[in-house]
Structures are given as structure tokens and as C-alpha cells.
N, CA, C and O atoms as a Maestro MAE file, in Angstrom:
{
 s_m_m2io_version
 :::
 2.0.0
}

f_m_ct {
 s_m_title
 :::
 protein
 m_atom[356] {
  # First column is atom index #
  i_m_mmod_type
  r_m_x_coord
  r_m_y_coord
  r_m_z_coord
  i_m_residue_number
  s_m_chain_name
  s_m_pdb_residue_name
  s_m_pdb_atom_name
  i_m_atomic_number
  :::
  1 25 81.785 131.677 57.462 1 A "MET " " N  " 7
  2 3 81.561 131.249 56.092 1 A "MET " " CA " 6
  3 2 82.203 129.878 55.910 1 A "MET " " C  " 6
  4 15 83.338 129.653 56.331 1 A "MET " " O  " 8
  5 25 81.487 128.988 55.295 2 A "TYR " " N  " 7
  6 3 81.953 127.630 55.024 2 A "TYR " " CA " 6
  7 2 82.556 127.593 53.632 2 A "TYR " " C  " 6
  8 15 82.084 128.292 52.735 2 A "TYR " " O  " 8
  9 25 83.570 126.805 53.441 3 A "SER " " N  " 7
  10 3 84.238 126.732 52.151 3 A "SER " " CA " 6
  11 2 84.195 125.322 51.586 3 A "SER " " C  " 6
  12 15 84.385 124.351 52.318 3 A "SER " " O  " 8
  13 25 83.946 125.205 50.283 4 A "THR " " N  " 7
  14 3 83.986 123.892 49.646 4 A "THR " " CA " 6
  15 2 85.411 123.380 49.561 4 A "THR " " C  " 6
  16 15 85.623 122.171 49.479 4 A "THR " " O  " 8
  17 25 86.399 124.275 49.580 5 A "SER " " N  " 7
  18 3 87.791 123.851 49.432 5 A "SER " " CA " 6
  19 2 88.335 123.158 50.681 5 A "SER " " C  " 6
  20 15 89.198 122.288 50.564 5 A "SER " " O  " 8
  21 25 87.851 123.520 51.876 6 A "ASN " " N  " 7
  22 3 88.366 122.859 53.068 6 A "ASN " " CA " 6
  23 2 87.661 121.538 53.352 6 A "ASN " " C  " 6
  24 15 88.169 120.724 54.123 6 A "ASN " " O  " 8
  25 25 86.501 121.315 52.742 7 A "ARG " " N  " 7
  26 3 85.755 120.056 52.782 7 A "ARG " " CA " 6
  27 2 85.527 119.500 54.186 7 A "ARG " " C  " 6
  28 15 85.387 118.291 54.370 7 A "ARG " " O  " 8
  29 25 85.493 120.382 55.156 8 A "THR " " N  " 7
  30 3 85.156 119.933 56.499 8 A "THR " " CA " 6
  31 2 83.645 119.755 56.591 8 A "THR " " C  " 6
  32 15 82.896 120.238 55.742 8 A "THR " " O  " 8
  33 25 83.224 119.074 57.607 9 A "ILE " " N  " 7
  34 3 81.788 118.869 57.800 9 A "ILE " " CA " 6
  35 2 81.183 120.105 58.453 9 A "ILE " " C  " 6
  36 15 81.649 120.559 59.498 9 A "ILE " " O  " 8
  37 25 80.145 120.640 57.829 10 A "TYR " " N  " 7
  38 3 79.397 121.773 58.366 10 A "TYR " " CA " 6
  39 2 78.368 121.212 59.336 10 A "TYR " " C  " 6
  40 15 77.735 120.193 59.056 10 A "TYR " " O  " 8
  41 25 78.199 121.875 60.476 11 A "SER " " N  " 7
  42 3 77.176 121.448 61.428 11 A "SER " " CA " 6
  43 2 76.685 122.659 62.209 11 A "SER " " C  " 6
  44 15 77.475 123.384 62.813 11 A "SER " " O  " 8
  45 25 75.392 122.866 62.191 12 A "GLN " " N  " 7
  46 3 74.788 123.978 62.921 12 A "GLN " " CA " 6
  47 2 73.509 123.504 63.584 12 A "GLN " " C  " 6
  48 15 72.619 122.962 62.928 12 A "GLN " " O  " 8
  49 25 73.423 123.714 64.892 13 A "LYS " " N  " 7
  50 3 72.236 123.334 65.674 13 A "LYS " " CA " 6
  51 2 71.232 124.482 65.637 13 A "LYS " " C  " 6
  52 15 71.611 125.642 65.801 13 A "LYS " " O  " 8
  53 25 69.962 124.168 65.424 14 A "LEU " " N  " 7
  54 3 68.878 125.147 65.459 14 A "LEU " " CA " 6
  55 2 68.197 125.057 66.818 14 A "LEU " " C  " 6
  56 15 68.192 123.996 67.442 14 A "LEU " " O  " 8
  57 25 67.624 126.162 67.278 15 A "THR " " N  " 7
  58 3 66.936 126.150 68.563 15 A "THR " " CA " 6
  59 2 65.573 126.820 68.454 15 A "THR " " C  " 6
  60 15 65.345 127.685 67.608 15 A "THR " " O  " 8
  61 25 64.689 126.400 69.324 16 A "ALA " " N  " 7
  62 3 63.364 127.012 69.456 16 A "ALA " " CA " 6
  63 2 63.031 127.023 70.936 16 A "ALA " " C  " 6
  64 15 63.552 126.218 71.708 16 A "ALA " " O  " 8
  65 25 62.163 127.935 71.322 17 A "SER " " N  " 7
  66 3 61.733 127.976 72.719 17 A "SER " " CA " 6
  67 2 60.240 128.246 72.769 17 A "SER " " C  " 6
  68 15 59.642 128.745 71.816 17 A "SER " " O  " 8
  69 25 59.663 127.905 73.894 18 A "GLY " " N  " 7
  70 3 58.221 128.064 74.038 18 A "GLY " " CA " 6
  71 2 57.504 126.889 73.403 18 A "GLY " " C  " 6
  72 15 58.135 125.909 73.008 18 A "GLY " " O  " 8
  73 25 56.234 126.983 73.309 19 A "GLY " " N  " 7
  74 3 55.478 125.904 72.694 19 A "GLY " " CA " 6
  75 2 55.503 124.636 73.523 19 A "GLY " " C  " 6
  76 15 55.710 124.672 74.736 19 A "GLY " " O  " 8
  77 25 55.290 123.518 72.855 20 A "ASN " " N  " 7
  78 3 55.162 122.229 73.509 20 A "ASN " " CA " 6
  79 2 56.115 121.229 72.845 20 A "ASN " " C  " 6
  80 15 55.724 120.564 71.886 20 A "ASN " " O  " 8
  81 25 57.366 121.107 73.338 21 A "PRO " " N  " 7
  82 3 58.315 120.167 72.723 21 A "PRO " " CA " 6
  83 2 57.772 118.741 72.767 21 A "PRO " " C  " 6
  84 15 56.930 118.452 73.617 21 A "PRO " " O  " 8
  85 25 58.209 117.842 71.900 22 A "PRO " " N  " 7
  86 3 59.331 118.002 70.975 22 A "PRO " " CA " 6
  87 2 58.913 118.766 69.711 22 A "PRO " " C  " 6
  88 15 57.741 118.796 69.336 22 A "PRO " " O  " 8
  89 25 59.907 119.376 69.073 23 A "TYR " " N  " 7
  90 3 59.698 120.156 67.862 23 A "TYR " " CA " 6
  91 2 60.040 119.323 66.633 23 A "TYR " " C  " 6
  92 15 60.876 118.421 66.692 23 A "TYR " " O  " 8
  93 25 59.376 119.640 65.507 24 A "ARG " " N  " 7
  94 3 59.697 119.033 64.207 24 A "ARG " " CA " 6
  95 2 60.112 120.162 63.275 24 A "ARG " " C  " 6
  96 15 59.434 121.186 63.186 24 A "ARG " " O  " 8
  97 25 61.214 119.971 62.591 25 A "TRP " " N  " 7
  98 3 61.812 120.988 61.735 25 A "TRP " " CA " 6
  99 2 61.669 120.602 60.269 25 A "TRP " " C  " 6
  100 15 61.687 119.421 59.922 25 A "TRP " " O  " 8
  101 25 61.526 121.619 59.405 26 A "SER " " N  " 7
  102 3 61.458 121.369 57.969 26 A "SER " " CA " 6
  103 2 61.875 122.620 57.208 26 A "SER " " C  " 6
  104 15 61.968 123.707 57.778 26 A "SER " " O  " 8
  105 25 62.123 122.452 55.927 27 A "ILE " " N  " 7
  106 3 62.392 123.571 55.029 27 A "ILE " " CA " 6
  107 2 61.063 123.923 54.378 27 A "ILE " " C  " 6
  108 15 60.502 123.125 53.627 27 A "ILE " " O  " 8
  109 25 60.559 125.123 54.666 28 A "ALA " " N  " 7
  110 3 59.260 125.543 54.147 28 A "ALA " " CA " 6
  111 2 59.363 126.166 52.759 28 A "ALA " " C  " 6
  112 15 58.409 126.123 51.983 28 A "ALA " " O  " 8
  113 25 60.531 126.748 52.446 29 A "ASN " " N  " 7
  114 3 60.717 127.423 51.164 29 A "ASN " " CA " 6
  115 2 62.206 127.483 50.870 29 A "ASN " " C  " 6
  116 15 63.016 127.595 51.790 29 A "ASN " " O  " 8
  117 25 62.572 127.411 49.604 30 A "GLY " " N  " 7
  118 3 63.979 127.458 49.236 30 A "GLY " " CA " 6
  119 2 64.632 126.096 49.463 30 A "GLY " " C  " 6
  120 15 63.949 125.079 49.582 30 A "GLY " " O  " 8
  121 25 65.967 126.091 49.522 31 A "SER " " N  " 7
  122 3 66.660 124.817 49.724 31 A "SER " " CA " 6
  123 2 68.009 125.047 50.380 31 A "SER " " C  " 6
  124 15 68.588 126.131 50.300 31 A "SER " " O  " 8
  125 25 68.485 124.013 51.021 32 A "LEU " " N  " 7
  126 3 69.813 124.026 51.607 32 A "LEU " " CA " 6
  127 2 70.846 123.866 50.494 32 A "LEU " " C  " 6
  128 15 70.515 123.397 49.405 32 A "LEU " " O  " 8
  129 25 72.092 124.251 50.761 33 A "PRO " " N  " 7
  130 3 73.144 124.000 49.767 33 A "PRO " " CA " 6
  131 2 73.249 122.500 49.480 33 A "PRO " " C  " 6
  132 15 73.072 121.686 50.386 33 A "PRO " " O  " 8
  133 25 73.536 122.128 48.224 34 A "PRO " " N  " 7
  134 3 73.716 120.709 47.913 34 A "PRO " " CA " 6
  135 2 74.779 120.097 48.823 34 A "PRO " " C  " 6
  136 15 75.856 120.664 49.009 34 A "PRO " " O  " 8
  137 25 74.461 118.940 49.384 35 A "GLY " " N  " 7
  138 3 75.376 118.265 50.287 35 A "GLY " " CA " 6
  139 2 75.034 118.448 51.749 35 A "GLY " " C  " 6
  140 15 75.520 117.698 52.595 35 A "GLY " " O  " 8
  141 25 74.197 119.442 52.066 36 A "LEU " " N  " 7
  142 3 73.771 119.659 53.447 36 A "LEU " " CA " 6
  143 2 72.362 119.110 53.623 36 A "LEU " " C  " 6
  144 15 71.566 119.108 52.683 36 A "LEU " " O  " 8
  145 25 72.061 118.648 54.824 37 A "LYS " " N  " 7
  146 3 70.723 118.128 55.104 37 A "LYS " " CA " 6
  147 2 70.255 118.614 56.468 37 A "LYS " " C  " 6
  148 15 71.058 118.997 57.318 37 A "LYS " " O  " 8
  149 25 68.962 118.591 56.655 38 A "LEU " " N  " 7
  150 3 68.333 118.992 57.905 38 A "LEU " " CA " 6
  151 2 67.812 117.753 58.612 38 A "LEU " " C  " 6
  152 15 67.064 116.969 58.028 38 A "LEU " " O  " 8
  153 25 68.204 117.572 59.869 39 A "SER " " N  " 7
  154 3 67.608 116.526 60.694 39 A "SER " " CA " 6
  155 2 66.321 117.087 61.269 39 A "SER " " C  " 6
  156 15 66.355 118.051 62.034 39 A "SER " " O  " 8
  157 25 65.196 116.505 60.918 40 A "LYS " " N  " 7
  158 3 63.889 117.028 61.318 40 A "LYS " " CA " 6
  159 2 63.626 116.903 62.809 40 A "LYS " " C  " 6
  160 15 62.826 117.661 63.357 40 A "LYS " " O  " 8
  161 25 64.280 115.966 63.471 41 A "THR " " N  " 7
  162 3 64.049 115.783 64.901 41 A "THR " " CA " 6
  163 2 65.210 116.281 65.766 41 A "THR " " C  " 6
  164 15 65.006 116.643 66.924 41 A "THR " " O  " 8
  165 25 66.418 116.302 65.214 42 A "LYS " " N  " 7
  166 3 67.583 116.749 65.990 42 A "LYS " " CA " 6
  167 2 67.889 118.230 65.791 42 A "LYS " " C  " 6
  168 15 68.772 118.774 66.455 42 A "LYS " " O  " 8
  169 25 67.168 118.888 64.882 43 A "ALA " " N  " 7
  170 3 67.317 120.324 64.639 43 A "ALA " " CA " 6
  171 2 68.742 120.701 64.270 43 A "ALA " " C  " 6
  172 15 69.277 121.691 64.771 43 A "ALA " " O  " 8
  173 25 69.361 119.909 63.390 44 A "THR " " N  " 7
  174 3 70.734 120.167 62.974 44 A "THR " " CA " 6
  175 2 70.825 120.193 61.460 44 A "THR " " C  " 6
  176 15 70.268 119.335 60.776 44 A "THR " " O  " 8
  177 25 71.540 121.198 60.940 45 A "ILE " " N  " 7
  178 3 71.891 121.246 59.528 45 A "ILE " " CA " 6
  179 2 73.340 120.795 59.451 45 A "ILE " " C  " 6
  180 15 74.208 121.368 60.110 45 A "ILE " " O  " 8
  181 25 73.606 119.763 58.644 46 A "SER " " N  " 7
  182 3 74.977 119.254 58.589 46 A "SER " " CA " 6
  183 2 75.273 118.625 57.239 46 A "SER " " C  " 6
  184 15 74.372 118.341 56.450 46 A "SER " " O  " 8
  185 25 76.565 118.414 56.992 47 A "GLY " " N  " 7
  186 3 77.016 117.761 55.776 47 A "GLY " " CA " 6
  187 2 78.212 118.462 55.187 47 A "GLY " " C  " 6
  188 15 78.807 119.336 55.817 47 A "GLY " " O  " 8
  189 25 78.568 118.074 53.962 48 A "LYS " " N  " 7
  190 3 79.673 118.685 53.215 48 A "LYS " " CA " 6
  191 2 79.088 119.329 51.968 48 A "LYS " " C  " 6
  192 15 78.605 118.639 51.071 48 A "LYS " " O  " 8
  193 25 79.134 120.646 51.917 49 A "ALA " " N  " 7
  194 3 78.591 121.373 50.766 49 A "ALA " " CA " 6
  195 2 79.457 121.122 49.537 49 A "ALA " " C  " 6
  196 15 80.677 120.990 49.636 49 A "ALA " " O  " 8
  197 25 78.806 121.060 48.379 50 A "SER " " N  " 7
  198 3 79.544 120.748 47.160 50 A "SER " " CA " 6
  199 2 79.610 121.894 46.156 50 A "SER " " C  " 6
  200 15 80.396 121.826 45.211 50 A "SER " " O  " 8
  201 25 78.807 122.945 46.332 51 A "PHE " " N  " 7
  202 3 78.806 124.064 45.390 51 A "PHE " " CA " 6
  203 2 78.818 125.392 46.130 51 A "PHE " " C  " 6
  204 15 78.109 125.567 47.121 51 A "PHE " " O  " 8
  205 25 79.628 126.325 45.643 52 A "ALA " " N  " 7
  206 3 79.697 127.663 46.235 52 A "ALA " " CA " 6
  207 2 78.419 128.440 45.914 52 A "ALA " " C  " 6
  208 15 77.721 128.148 44.943 52 A "ALA " " O  " 8
  209 25 78.131 129.433 46.750 53 A "GLY " " N  " 7
  210 3 76.982 130.297 46.536 53 A "GLY " " CA " 6
  211 2 76.306 130.639 47.848 53 A "GLY " " C  " 6
  212 15 76.670 130.128 48.907 53 A "GLY " " O  " 8
  213 25 75.318 131.511 47.760 54 A "THR " " N  " 7
  214 3 74.508 131.855 48.922 54 A "THR " " CA " 6
  215 2 73.141 131.213 48.736 54 A "THR " " C  " 6
  216 15 72.479 131.408 47.716 54 A "THR " " O  " 8
  217 25 72.736 130.456 49.727 55 A "TYR " " N  " 7
  218 3 71.488 129.705 49.674 55 A "TYR " " CA " 6
  219 2 70.553 130.246 50.747 55 A "TYR " " C  " 6
  220 15 70.871 130.204 51.936 55 A "TYR " " O  " 8
  221 25 69.408 130.750 50.327 56 A "THR " " N  " 7
  222 3 68.426 131.312 51.250 56 A "THR " " CA " 6
  223 2 67.239 130.356 51.322 56 A "THR " " C  " 6
  224 15 66.774 129.842 50.304 56 A "THR " " O  " 8
  225 25 66.764 130.130 52.529 57 A "PHE " " N  " 7
  226 3 65.677 129.183 52.740 57 A "PHE " " CA " 6
  227 2 64.878 129.613 53.964 57 A "PHE " " C  " 6
  228 15 65.360 130.377 54.800 57 A "PHE " " O  " 8
  229 25 63.667 129.116 54.056 58 A "THR " " N  " 7
  230 3 62.817 129.375 55.214 58 A "THR " " CA " 6
  231 2 62.721 128.096 56.020 58 A "THR " " C  " 6
  232 15 62.284 127.057 55.524 58 A "THR " " O  " 8
  233 25 63.137 128.190 57.263 59 A "ILE " " N  " 7
  234 3 63.068 127.052 58.173 59 A "ILE " " CA " 6
  235 2 61.744 127.141 58.923 59 A "ILE " " C  " 6
  236 15 61.313 128.233 59.291 59 A "ILE " " O  " 8
  237 25 61.108 126.017 59.149 60 A "GLN " " N  " 7
  238 3 59.841 125.987 59.885 60 A "GLN " " CA " 6
  239 2 59.967 125.008 61.035 60 A "GLN " " C  " 6
  240 15 60.531 123.923 60.891 60 A "GLN " " O  " 8
  241 25 59.438 125.404 62.170 61 A "VAL " " N  " 7
  242 3 59.395 124.519 63.326 61 A "VAL " " CA " 6
  243 2 57.953 124.425 63.808 61 A "VAL " " C  " 6
  244 15 57.241 125.427 63.882 61 A "VAL " " O  " 8
  245 25 57.535 123.207 64.134 62 A "VAL " " N  " 7
  246 3 56.184 122.945 64.611 62 A "VAL " " CA " 6
  247 2 56.308 122.187 65.923 62 A "VAL " " C  " 6
  248 15 57.079 121.232 66.029 62 A "VAL " " O  " 8
  249 25 55.552 122.614 66.910 63 A "ASP " " N  " 7
  250 3 55.615 121.909 68.191 63 A "ASP " " CA " 6
  251 2 54.594 120.773 68.237 63 A "ASP " " C  " 6
  252 15 53.798 120.600 67.314 63 A "ASP " " O  " 8
  253 25 54.629 120.013 69.310 64 A "LYS " " N  " 7
  254 3 53.713 118.896 69.501 64 A "LYS " " CA " 6
  255 2 52.316 119.434 69.788 64 A "LYS " " C  " 6
  256 15 52.150 120.375 70.564 64 A "LYS " " O  " 8
  257 25 51.339 118.843 69.170 65 A "LYS " " N  " 7
  258 3 49.950 119.264 69.365 65 A "LYS " " CA " 6
  259 2 49.521 118.962 70.802 65 A "LYS " " C  " 6
  260 15 49.733 117.860 71.308 65 A "LYS " " O  " 8
  261 25 48.919 119.950 71.441 66 A "THR " " N  " 7
  262 3 48.405 119.725 72.796 66 A "THR " " CA " 6
  263 2 47.090 118.974 72.705 66 A "THR " " C  " 6
  264 15 46.388 119.042 71.696 66 A "THR " " O  " 8
  265 25 46.776 118.275 73.745 67 A "LYS " " N  " 7
  266 3 45.526 117.506 73.755 67 A "LYS " " CA " 6
  267 2 44.340 118.404 74.084 67 A "LYS " " C  " 6
  268 15 44.426 119.324 74.898 67 A "LYS " " O  " 8
  269 25 43.263 118.107 73.436 68 A "LYS " " N  " 7
  270 3 42.006 118.818 73.699 68 A "LYS " " CA " 6
  271 2 41.498 118.418 75.085 68 A "LYS " " C  " 6
  272 15 41.533 117.250 75.473 68 A "LYS " " O  " 8
  273 25 41.028 119.420 75.809 69 A "THR " " N  " 7
  274 3 40.405 119.137 77.107 69 A "THR " " CA " 6
  275 2 38.959 119.611 77.053 69 A "THR " " C  " 6
  276 15 38.502 120.113 76.026 69 A "THR " " O  " 8
  277 25 38.254 119.454 78.142 70 A "LYS " " N  " 7
  278 3 36.862 119.915 78.182 70 A "LYS " " CA " 6
  279 2 36.761 121.423 78.034 70 A "LYS " " C  " 6
  280 15 35.754 121.934 77.545 70 A "LYS " " O  " 8
  281 25 37.808 122.145 78.458 71 A "THR " " N  " 7
  282 3 37.734 123.605 78.440 71 A "THR " " CA " 6
  283 2 38.602 124.268 77.368 71 A "THR " " C  " 6
  284 15 38.427 125.455 77.094 71 A "THR " " O  " 8
  285 25 39.531 123.531 76.756 72 A "THR " " N  " 7
  286 3 40.397 124.137 75.739 72 A "THR " " CA " 6
  287 2 40.529 123.231 74.521 72 A "THR " " C  " 6
  288 15 40.584 122.008 74.653 72 A "THR " " O  " 8
  289 25 40.579 123.833 73.335 73 A "PRO " " N  " 7
  290 3 40.793 123.036 72.122 73 A "PRO " " CA " 6
  291 2 42.271 122.637 72.021 73 A "PRO " " C  " 6
  292 15 43.125 123.220 72.690 73 A "PRO " " O  " 8
  293 25 42.559 121.649 71.187 74 A "SER " " N  " 7
  294 3 43.957 121.297 70.964 74 A "SER " " CA " 6
  295 2 44.619 122.428 70.175 74 A "SER " " C  " 6
  296 15 43.973 123.096 69.368 74 A "SER " " O  " 8
  297 25 45.894 122.629 70.417 75 A "THR " " N  " 7
  298 3 46.629 123.677 69.708 75 A "THR " " CA " 6
  299 2 47.954 123.127 69.214 75 A "THR " " C  " 6
  300 15 48.494 122.162 69.755 75 A "THR " " O  " 8
  301 25 48.465 123.772 68.163 76 A "GLN " " N  " 7
  302 3 49.779 123.434 67.639 76 A "GLN " " CA " 6
  303 2 50.383 124.729 67.109 76 A "GLN " " C  " 6
  304 15 49.760 125.437 66.318 76 A "GLN " " O  " 8
  305 25 51.599 125.032 67.550 77 A "ASN " " N  " 7
  306 3 52.262 126.269 67.168 77 A "ASN " " CA " 6
  307 2 53.254 126.030 66.038 77 A "ASN " " C  " 6
  308 15 53.921 124.997 65.986 77 A "ASN " " O  " 8
  309 25 53.340 127.005 65.135 78 A "THR " " N  " 7
  310 3 54.279 126.963 64.019 78 A "THR " " CA " 6
  311 2 55.025 128.288 63.979 78 A "THR " " C  " 6
  312 15 54.433 129.350 64.168 78 A "THR " " O  " 8
  313 25 56.333 128.218 63.730 79 A "ALA " " N  " 7
  314 3 57.143 129.422 63.562 79 A "ALA " " CA " 6
  315 2 58.047 129.231 62.354 79 A "ALA " " C  " 6
  316 15 58.479 128.115 62.066 79 A "ALA " " O  " 8
  317 25 58.334 130.328 61.643 80 A "THR " " N  " 7
  318 3 59.235 130.277 60.495 80 A "THR " " CA " 6
  319 2 60.284 131.366 60.618 80 A "THR " " C  " 6
  320 15 60.072 132.376 61.290 80 A "THR " " O  " 8
  321 25 61.410 131.153 59.968 81 A "LYS " " N  " 7
  322 3 62.500 132.134 59.958 81 A "LYS " " CA " 6
  323 2 63.265 131.967 58.657 81 A "LYS " " C  " 6
  324 15 63.599 130.847 58.271 81 A "LYS " " O  " 8
  325 25 63.546 133.086 57.972 82 A "VAL " " N  " 7
  326 3 64.346 133.063 56.763 82 A "VAL " " CA " 6
  327 2 65.819 133.070 57.169 82 A "VAL " " C  " 6
  328 15 66.254 133.942 57.920 82 A "VAL " " O  " 8
  329 25 66.573 132.113 56.679 83 A "LEU " " N  " 7
  330 3 67.993 131.997 56.967 83 A "LEU " " CA " 6
  331 2 68.773 131.887 55.668 83 A "LEU " " C  " 6
  332 15 68.187 131.617 54.619 83 A "LEU " " O  " 8
  333 25 70.091 132.092 55.720 84 A "SER " " N  " 7
  334 3 70.920 131.858 54.555 84 A "SER " " CA " 6
  335 2 72.262 131.288 54.989 84 A "SER " " C  " 6
  336 15 72.748 131.549 56.090 84 A "SER " " O  " 8
  337 25 72.844 130.503 54.095 85 A "ILE " " N  " 7
  338 3 74.168 129.935 54.289 85 A "ILE " " CA " 6
  339 2 74.987 130.309 53.064 85 A "ILE " " C  " 6
  340 15 74.557 130.091 51.932 85 A "ILE " " O  " 8
  341 25 76.166 130.873 53.292 86 A "THR " " N  " 7
  342 3 77.068 131.215 52.197 86 A "THR " " CA " 6
  343 2 78.204 130.209 52.159 86 A "THR " " C  " 6
  344 15 78.898 129.989 53.151 86 A "THR " " O  " 8
  345 25 78.378 129.604 50.997 87 A "ILE " " N  " 7
  346 3 79.458 128.639 50.770 87 A "ILE " " CA " 6
  347 2 80.500 129.318 49.886 87 A "ILE " " C  " 6
  348 15 80.199 129.737 48.768 87 A "ILE " " O  " 8
  349 25 81.692 129.420 50.382 88 A "ASP " " N  " 7
  350 3 82.799 130.025 49.649 88 A "ASP " " CA " 6
  351 2 83.457 128.953 48.786 88 A "ASP " " C  " 6
  352 15 83.593 127.809 49.219 88 A "ASP " " O  " 8
  353 25 83.864 129.310 47.580 89 A "GLY " " N  " 7
  354 3 84.513 128.349 46.681 89 A "GLY " " CA " 6
  355 2 85.903 128.138 47.058 89 A "GLY " " C  " 6
  356 15 86.606 127.361 46.413 89 A "GLY " " O  " 8
  :::
 }
 m_bond[355] {
  # First column is bond index #
  i_m_from
  i_m_to
  i_m_order
  :::
  1 1 2 1
  2 2 3 1
  3 3 4 2
  4 3 5 1
  5 5 6 1
  6 6 7 1
  7 7 8 2
  8 7 9 1
  9 9 10 1
  10 10 11 1
  11 11 12 2
  12 11 13 1
  13 13 14 1
  14 14 15 1
  15 15 16 2
  16 15 17 1
  17 17 18 1
  18 18 19 1
  19 19 20 2
  20 19 21 1
  21 21 22 1
  22 22 23 1
  23 23 24 2
  24 23 25 1
  25 25 26 1
  26 26 27 1
  27 27 28 2
  28 27 29 1
  29 29 30 1
  30 30 31 1
  31 31 32 2
  32 31 33 1
  33 33 34 1
  34 34 35 1
  35 35 36 2
  36 35 37 1
  37 37 38 1
  38 38 39 1
  39 39 40 2
  40 39 41 1
  41 41 42 1
  42 42 43 1
  43 43 44 2
  44 43 45 1
  45 45 46 1
  46 46 47 1
  47 47 48 2
  48 47 49 1
  49 49 50 1
  50 50 51 1
  51 51 52 2
  52 51 53 1
  53 53 54 1
  54 54 55 1
  55 55 56 2
  56 55 57 1
  57 57 58 1
  58 58 59 1
  59 59 60 2
  60 59 61 1
  61 61 62 1
  62 62 63 1
  63 63 64 2
  64 63 65 1
  65 65 66 1
  66 66 67 1
  67 67 68 2
  68 67 69 1
  69 69 70 1
  70 70 71 1
  71 71 72 2
  72 71 73 1
  73 73 74 1
  74 74 75 1
  75 75 76 2
  76 75 77 1
  77 77 78 1
  78 78 79 1
  79 79 80 2
  80 79 81 1
  81 81 82 1
  82 82 83 1
  83 83 84 2
  84 83 85 1
  85 85 86 1
  86 86 87 1
  87 87 88 2
  88 87 89 1
  89 89 90 1
  90 90 91 1
  91 91 92 2
  92 91 93 1
  93 93 94 1
  94 94 95 1
  95 95 96 2
  96 95 97 1
  97 97 98 1
  98 98 99 1
  99 99 100 2
  100 99 101 1
  101 101 102 1
  102 102 103 1
  103 103 104 2
  104 103 105 1
  105 105 106 1
  106 106 107 1
  107 107 108 2
  108 107 109 1
  109 109 110 1
  110 110 111 1
  111 111 112 2
  112 111 113 1
  113 113 114 1
  114 114 115 1
  115 115 116 2
  116 115 117 1
  117 117 118 1
  118 118 119 1
  119 119 120 2
  120 119 121 1
  121 121 122 1
  122 122 123 1
  123 123 124 2
  124 123 125 1
  125 125 126 1
  126 126 127 1
  127 127 128 2
  128 127 129 1
  129 129 130 1
  130 130 131 1
  131 131 132 2
  132 131 133 1
  133 133 134 1
  134 134 135 1
  135 135 136 2
  136 135 137 1
  137 137 138 1
  138 138 139 1
  139 139 140 2
  140 139 141 1
  141 141 142 1
  142 142 143 1
  143 143 144 2
  144 143 145 1
  145 145 146 1
  146 146 147 1
  147 147 148 2
  148 147 149 1
  149 149 150 1
  150 150 151 1
  151 151 152 2
  152 151 153 1
  153 153 154 1
  154 154 155 1
  155 155 156 2
  156 155 157 1
  157 157 158 1
  158 158 159 1
  159 159 160 2
  160 159 161 1
  161 161 162 1
  162 162 163 1
  163 163 164 2
  164 163 165 1
  165 165 166 1
  166 166 167 1
  167 167 168 2
  168 167 169 1
  169 169 170 1
  170 170 171 1
  171 171 172 2
  172 171 173 1
  173 173 174 1
  174 174 175 1
  175 175 176 2
  176 175 177 1
  177 177 178 1
  178 178 179 1
  179 179 180 2
  180 179 181 1
  181 181 182 1
  182 182 183 1
  183 183 184 2
  184 183 185 1
  185 185 186 1
  186 186 187 1
  187 187 188 2
  188 187 189 1
  189 189 190 1
  190 190 191 1
  191 191 192 2
  192 191 193 1
  193 193 194 1
  194 194 195 1
  195 195 196 2
  196 195 197 1
  197 197 198 1
  198 198 199 1
  199 199 200 2
  200 199 201 1
  201 201 202 1
  202 202 203 1
  203 203 204 2
  204 203 205 1
  205 205 206 1
  206 206 207 1
  207 207 208 2
  208 207 209 1
  209 209 210 1
  210 210 211 1
  211 211 212 2
  212 211 213 1
  213 213 214 1
  214 214 215 1
  215 215 216 2
  216 215 217 1
  217 217 218 1
  218 218 219 1
  219 219 220 2
  220 219 221 1
  221 221 222 1
  222 222 223 1
  223 223 224 2
  224 223 225 1
  225 225 226 1
  226 226 227 1
  227 227 228 2
  228 227 229 1
  229 229 230 1
  230 230 231 1
  231 231 232 2
  232 231 233 1
  233 233 234 1
  234 234 235 1
  235 235 236 2
  236 235 237 1
  237 237 238 1
  238 238 239 1
  239 239 240 2
  240 239 241 1
  241 241 242 1
  242 242 243 1
  243 243 244 2
  244 243 245 1
  245 245 246 1
  246 246 247 1
  247 247 248 2
  248 247 249 1
  249 249 250 1
  250 250 251 1
  251 251 252 2
  252 251 253 1
  253 253 254 1
  254 254 255 1
  255 255 256 2
  256 255 257 1
  257 257 258 1
  258 258 259 1
  259 259 260 2
  260 259 261 1
  261 261 262 1
  262 262 263 1
  263 263 264 2
  264 263 265 1
  265 265 266 1
  266 266 267 1
  267 267 268 2
  268 267 269 1
  269 269 270 1
  270 270 271 1
  271 271 272 2
  272 271 273 1
  273 273 274 1
  274 274 275 1
  275 275 276 2
  276 275 277 1
  277 277 278 1
  278 278 279 1
  279 279 280 2
  280 279 281 1
  281 281 282 1
  282 282 283 1
  283 283 284 2
  284 283 285 1
  285 285 286 1
  286 286 287 1
  287 287 288 2
  288 287 289 1
  289 289 290 1
  290 290 291 1
  291 291 292 2
  292 291 293 1
  293 293 294 1
  294 294 295 1
  295 295 296 2
  296 295 297 1
  297 297 298 1
  298 298 299 1
  299 299 300 2
  300 299 301 1
  301 301 302 1
  302 302 303 1
  303 303 304 2
  304 303 305 1
  305 305 306 1
  306 306 307 1
  307 307 308 2
  308 307 309 1
  309 309 310 1
  310 310 311 1
  311 311 312 2
  312 311 313 1
  313 313 314 1
  314 314 315 1
  315 315 316 2
  316 315 317 1
  317 317 318 1
  318 318 319 1
  319 319 320 2
  320 319 321 1
  321 321 322 1
  322 322 323 1
  323 323 324 2
  324 323 325 1
  325 325 326 1
  326 326 327 1
  327 327 328 2
  328 327 329 1
  329 329 330 1
  330 330 331 1
  331 331 332 2
  332 331 333 1
  333 333 334 1
  334 334 335 1
  335 335 336 2
  336 335 337 1
  337 337 338 1
  338 338 339 1
  339 339 340 2
  340 339 341 1
  341 341 342 1
  342 342 343 1
  343 343 344 2
  344 343 345 1
  345 345 346 1
  346 346 347 1
  347 347 348 2
  348 347 349 1
  349 349 350 1
  350 350 351 1
  351 351 352 2
  352 351 353 1
  353 353 354 1
  354 354 355 1
  355 355 356 2
  :::
 }
}
């Protein structure tokens, strides 16, 4: 649990496997705690949270689109996961 009182920098790396890297990350639903941000290419949530509470959000990752060939269409994979971060006052 992260605390607003200790004011340290929060940092959490996200991971994905399979698909066709590189991956692009985004928030599909909900929001991160104020003060935290998501790096869309580095897959890291980081920053200094400013308000206590539990924040629930859906993270989405999309892989690189494969090229169409004579025998296969181009494809792009998407995955989502509901996560939460609790900030202690």
C-alpha cells in the first residue's frame, strides 16, 4: 500500500507476454490516482499520489500489428485487466 504521507515516488512496471511486441499501454476505463501517470511505451505507472483512496481502472495493452501476407491477414491483439491501487492517507 502506498501512502500520501511518505511522499515517496510510486513505480510499478507492467508486463505482457505473447503477441507481437512492442506493446502500447493505455487506461481503457477508470483512472489512476491523481499524481500517477502511465507511460504508454515503457509500461510503467509512476509518480507521487496526492489523494488517499482506492482507484480501480482497466489497463489495456495492444501489440504491434502484423503485416498482411498472401496467405494471412494482418492481426493485432488486445488484452485488458482490471487493476486497483490503494493510497493510504
